[in-house]
C-alpha positions in Angstrom: 133.6 138.6 90.4 135.0 139.5 93.9 135.1 136.9 96.6 131.7 136.3 98.2 130.5 134.6 101.4 127.1 133.3 102.6 125.6 135.0 105.6 122.5 134.5 107.8 119.8 137.1 108.3 120.9 137.1 111.9 124.2 138.5 110.7 122.5 141.7 109.5 122.4 144.1 112.4 119.0 145.7 112.6 117.3 143.3 110.2 114.3 142.5 112.4 113.5 146.2 113.1 113.4 147.3 109.4 110.3 148.1 107.5 110.2 145.1 105.2 106.8 146.2 103.7 108.4 149.3 102.3 111.3 147.3 100.9 109.0 144.8 99.2 107.0 147.7 97.6 110.3 149.0 96.1 111.2 145.4 95.0 107.9 145.0 93.1 108.7 148.0 91.0 111.7 146.4 89.2 111.5 142.7 89.8 110.6 142.1 86.2 114.1 143.1 85.3 115.4 140.0 86.9 115.4 136.5 85.5 113.1 133.6 86.4 115.3 132.5 89.3 114.4 135.6 91.2 111.2 135.2 93.2 108.1 137.3 92.5 106.2 138.7 95.5 103.6 136.3 96.9 101.0 136.5 99.7 103.6 135.9 102.4 104.3 138.7 104.9 107.1 140.9 103.6 109.8 139.8 106.1 108.9 136.1 105.6 109.1 136.6 101.8 112.7 137.8 101.9 113.8 135.3 104.6 112.2 132.3 102.8 113.3 133.0 99.3 116.7 134.8 99.6 120.1 134.3 101.1 122.3 137.2 102.2 125.7 137.3 100.3 128.5 139.6 101.2 130.6 140.3 98.1 134.0 141.9 98.3 135.7 143.1 101.4 134.0 145.6 103.8 134.2 148.3 104.9 132.8 150.0 101.8 131.7 153.5 101.1 128.0 154.6 101.3 127.1 158.1 100.0 123.9 159.8 99.1 122.4 161.6 96.2 119.2 163.6 95.7 116.9 165.4 93.3 117.6 169.2 93.5 114.8 171.7 93.2 115.9 175.1 91.9 114.5 178.3 90.4 114.6 178.6 86.6 113.2 180.0 83.4 111.8 178.5 80.2 113.6 181.2 78.2 116.9 182.9 78.3 116.5 186.1 80.4 118.4 188.3 82.8 119.3 186.3 85.9 118.7 182.9 84.2 121.6 182.3 81.9 122.9 178.8 82.6 121.1 176.1 80.6 120.5 172.4 80.9 120.8 170.7 77.5 119.2 168.0 75.5 121.8 165.7 73.7 123.1 166.7 70.3 122.0 164.7 67.3 125.5 163.6 66.5 126.3 162.2 70.0 128.3 159.0 69.4 127.4 155.8 71.3 130.8 154.1 70.9 133.3 156.8 71.8 133.6 160.1 73.8 132.2 163.3 72.4 133.7 166.7 73.3 134.8 167.5 76.8 133.0 170.1 79.1 135.7 172.7 78.2 135.4 172.0 74.5 131.6 172.2 74.6 131.7 175.5 76.4 134.5 177.0 74.2 132.8 176.0 71.0 129.2 176.8 72.0 128.6 173.3 70.7 125.1 172.9 72.2 123.5 176.2 71.0 119.9 175.4 70.2 119.7 172.4 72.5 118.7 174.4 75.6 115.9 172.9 77.7 115.7 175.3 80.6 117.8 178.1 82.1 119.0 178.2 85.7 120.3 181.2 87.7 123.5 179.6 89.0 126.2 177.7 87.1 127.0 175.6 90.2 123.4 174.4 90.5 123.4 173.6 86.8 126.5 171.6 87.4 125.1 169.8 90.5 122.0 168.9 88.5 124.3 167.1 86.1 126.1 165.3 89.0 122.7 164.2 90.5 121.2 163.3 87.2 117.8 164.8 87.8 116.3 168.2 88.8 113.0 169.9 89.5 112.9 173.4 88.1 110.3 175.9 89.5 109.3 178.5 87.0 108.1 182.1 87.6 104.4 181.0 87.3 104.9 178.4 90.1 104.8 175.4 87.8 107.5 172.8 88.1 109.3 171.0 85.2 111.2 167.9 85.8 114.3 166.8 83.9 116.3 163.6 84.1 119.4 162.0 82.7 119.3 160.8 79.1 122.9 160.6 78.0 126.5 161.9 78.7 129.5 162.8 76.6 131.5 159.7 77.5 134.3 161.3 79.4 135.4 160.1 82.9 133.8 161.8 85.8 136.1 163.8 88.0 135.1 165.1 91.4 135.4 168.8 92.0 135.2 168.2 95.7 138.3 166.0 95.5 139.9 168.7 93.5 139.2 171.4 96.1 140.5 169.1 98.8 143.7 168.6 96.8 144.0 172.4 96.7 143.7 172.5 100.5 140.0 173.5 100.8 137.9 171.7 103.5 138.8 168.8 105.7 141.2 166.0 104.6 138.3 163.6 104.5 136.6 165.6 101.8 134.4 168.7 101.3 130.6 168.5 101.3 128.3 169.8 98.6 127.4 172.7 100.8 131.1 173.4 101.3 131.6 173.5 97.5 128.7 175.9 97.2 130.2 178.2 99.9 133.6 178.2 98.2 132.1 179.0 94.8 130.1 181.9 96.3 133.3 183.3 97.8 135.4 182.7 94.7 133.1 183.4 91.7 135.9 184.2 89.4 137.4 180.7 89.9 134.2 178.8 89.4 134.4 178.2 85.6 137.9 176.7 85.9 136.8 174.5 88.8 133.8 173.1 87.0 136.0 172.3 83.9 138.0 170.0 86.1 135.2 167.5 85.4 135.2 166.8 81.7 132.1 164.7 81.9 128.9 166.4 80.7 125.3 165.1 81.2 122.3 165.7 78.9 118.7 165.8 80.0 115.2 165.1 78.8 111.9 166.4 80.1 110.0 164.0 82.4 106.3 163.8 82.8 106.1 162.6 86.3 103.7 163.0 89.2 104.9 165.5 91.8 105.0 162.8 94.5 107.2 160.4 92.7 111.0 160.3 92.6 113.1 160.7 89.5 113.7 157.8 87.1 116.6 155.6 87.9 118.6 153.4 85.6 116.3 150.5 86.2 113.5 152.5 84.5 111.2 153.3 87.4 111.0 156.2 89.9 113.4 155.8 92.8 112.2 155.8 96.4 113.8 157.9 99.1 115.9 155.7 101.4 114.8 152.5 99.6 116.6 152.9 96.3 120.4 152.6 96.1 122.7 153.1 93.1 125.2 150.2 92.7 127.8 148.8 90.3 125.7 146.6 88.0 128.7 144.6 87.1 128.6 143.2 90.7 125.0 143.7 91.9 122.1 143.0 89.5 119.7 145.9 89.0 116.5 145.0 90.8 118.2 143.0 93.6 117.5 143.6 97.3 120.6 145.1 99.0 121.0 145.3 102.8 122.8 148.7 103.5 124.4 148.8 106.9 126.6 151.4 108.4 126.3 154.5 110.7 122.6 155.3 111.1 121.6 152.9 108.3 120.3 149.4 108.7 117.9 149.2 105.8 116.9 146.9 103.0 117.1 148.8 99.8 116.7 147.9 96.1 119.4 148.3 93.5 117.5 150.6 91.1 120.2 153.1 89.9 123.8 153.4 88.8 126.4 156.3 88.8 129.6 157.1 87.1 131.5 157.1 90.5 129.7 154.0 91.9 132.2 151.2 91.2 132.9 148.0 93.1 131.0 145.5 95.3 131.1 147.7 98.4 130.1 151.0 96.9 126.5 152.3 97.2 124.8 155.7 96.7 121.5 156.1 98.5 118.6 158.2 97.0 117.8 160.6 99.8 114.8 162.4 98.3 114.0 165.8 96.8 114.8 169.4 97.7 117.1 171.2 100.1 116.7 169.0 103.2 117.4 165.9 101.1 120.4 167.7 99.6 121.8 168.3 103.1 121.2 164.7 104.0 122.9 163.4 100.9 125.7 165.9 101.1 126.5 164.8 104.7 126.3 161.1 103.9 129.7 159.5 103.8 129.5 156.3 105.7 131.9 153.5 106.2 129.7 150.4 106.1 128.8 147.4 104.0 126.4 146.2 101.3 125.0 142.7 101.4 123.0 141.5 98.4 120.1 139.1 98.8 120.3 136.4 96.1 117.7 133.8 95.5 118.3 130.5 97.2 118.5 128.7 93.8 121.5 130.9 92.9 123.2 131.4 96.2 125.3 128.2 96.4 126.7 128.9 92.9 127.8 132.4 94.0 129.3 132.0 97.5 130.3 129.5 100.1 
């Protein structure tokens, strides 16, 4: 466990101005994942509940990296047809739980997922981004929407195609945004398959029966909430824990309700930004140098930090 130190709520810039009611609502959704030492919401006002029952603990050494993710909404078809030729897949029956399966390139070269198609999209890049985000809403020709979420992956390490483009000299040295990747792919369609294969990781989906106004399902097993749910490294931050996310325009109490292949370390967070294009722009532009401060129950705090 990285070094940890106790803080006061006064050390959290913007704490008093936050919407603690919204944070408490998100906390309620996954508090049962936590052990008996973690307080259950009571009749106290939201801000008082957090201040009376928790202690802020900064783990690791800021500054950390805060990014964003979102739920794409794209056009698609329930059947293979002209213009919709890039599927999302259900997992194969022989997917092993204890070792990597075939890589992205091997899957494509061997047509290893024929028969596992769930839905077809128009753009291979959008199918790829659906895998990166782990969820997607697909609008069909009849206007109906189907929702799909992460169920499994092939076990290979995730590699960023954005970092690969930057290595090739595309974009700014600090990195290329998701919209920048899309633009490059539109301008270089012949190079897209090779670029996507840079990432050997492959994500499989399942159909989700969710209300239209709820977020996708996070690792914690509940719908995530825009700007209140954050993906963390569960080896450091317990799923369900309140996390103060501070940096740039953010000064917000969020709840650890998701994880991600690239989210590793005590000072690494990925904020759920919502659904659709606007959320995608917000997530794509979010690359903040900041810090994560976990709120631990008072009964645990002194065992964790000094």
